[in-house]
N, C-alpha and C positions, 0 to 999 in steps of 0.2 A: 653237022655241026663240029667244027674245033677247037675242043675248050679252048685251046692256045693259037694265035691269028696271029699277023703283023696290023688286024685295024682297034687288035687291041691292045696294043704298045706305043706309051708315050715316054718318045724320050727324053733327056734332057728339060722335065719340069722344072717351071719357078714355079713355089707356091710359098702364098703368105705363113697358114699355119697347115694341121692334121687336118681341120675339118677339106682347105680348100684341096688337098692331095688327095682323102677317101672320096670326096665329091667326084673328082675327077678320075680316080679305079670305079667307080660306081655309073658314071654319064657312058664311060668303053665299056660299062656291059651290056646295061641298057640300052644304046647305040645296037649293037652288036648283035637283039635281039632273045638274050642273055634271062632279063628278067622288062618285070614294070616299072617307070619311071620312081613310082613312091618307094620302090627297094633300096633306091638310095637314099632315102632318110631313113630308113629304117638301121642302115650303115652307120650312118653318124648317131643315130642313138642304141647302141651299140658302141659307141665308144664312151660316149656320154657316161655309161655304163660300166664300164671295163674296157682297159686300156688292150687294142689290140697287137701292140708292139710286144716285139719276137724275142729282141736282141741282137745284136750282132748288126745292131743297122739294117733290121727288117720289118714292115708290116704288113699284117696281116683283116684286115679289115674285112667283114663281112654281116649282115644283117640280122637281126633277133631271129629267135626260131615265130617267133607271130608274124613274120612275114616270109618265111616257107612258102605262101599261098600266090609270092608273088614274081617268083621264079619261074621261067620259063624251060627253063635247058639248062646243066649244068656250064662254067667255063668259068674262066679267069683272066684277067685284067689284070698288065704291069704296070708301072710307075714308074718311071728313075728317077731321081731327085739327088743330081751329083752334089748339089749343094748342098744338101739333107733337111730336114723340117725337124722341129722338137716336136716328139709326142707325149710328153709331158718329163717329167724330173729330170733333164737333156738327155732324156734317151732321145739320141738322133738319128733317124730313119733314112737311108739312104735310096730305099726299095720297100714303093708300096707296093700289096698286090694286092687284090681284091676278087674274089669268092663268092656266086652265085652256084651252089648245087644244090641237085634234085637230089631229096630221100637221105639214103644212106653216102654217098659220091663223097659228104659235106669232111668228116674226118678223114677219110684216104687222103681227098685231097690237100687237104690243110696238114698231115702226114708228112703229105709228100713233096711238098712247096718246104717246108721248113727243115724237111735233111736236104735239100737241095743248096740252102740257103746257109745252112750250119756246117757247110763245109767253106771258108775262108776263102780257100781257092777262087770256089765255084762264085760268092757274091763281090769280090774283085772283079771277076769277069762280066759278071751282071750288071758291078754298076758303071763301067768303062766300057760299055760296050757298044760300039757306035751308030751299029742297026737292028731294027726290031728283029731282024733274023738271025742273028749272032743272040741274040737271043731269046730267045725261042728255040735255039740248036744247045743251049747250055739248059734249061729244062728237059725237052724233050728227051737227050740222051740219058738223062741222068733219074728222070721217073718212068723211062720202057718198064 
């Protein structure tokens, strides 16, 4: 099973708040078989404790440590929000990347995703991508 695939990408999402964005990211992971449905609740719980906004228009929601048992396999989901969504304190996320990771994969993936998105040019391409394939290509070319 691929960490990232077209069925885990949502383009041009319109959301009312960060929790809706996190739920979409989490549901994509659940539907793809990476996590149990209750993992989405742990992603919300994590956000209530500590913001997953990383700066530069990027948020990387993931579950709590207690939710590790709800993860079946490592996967990423990407929610592109061209209009942006407030993650608190006026921090606007245009890209929300959900993570479900087995074991020690978690930190490696977080680091890789953050590196891809810390490049302003990459982030701009991600925000403007018109197809799921374009989005995946950006990550795959940078995360090898």
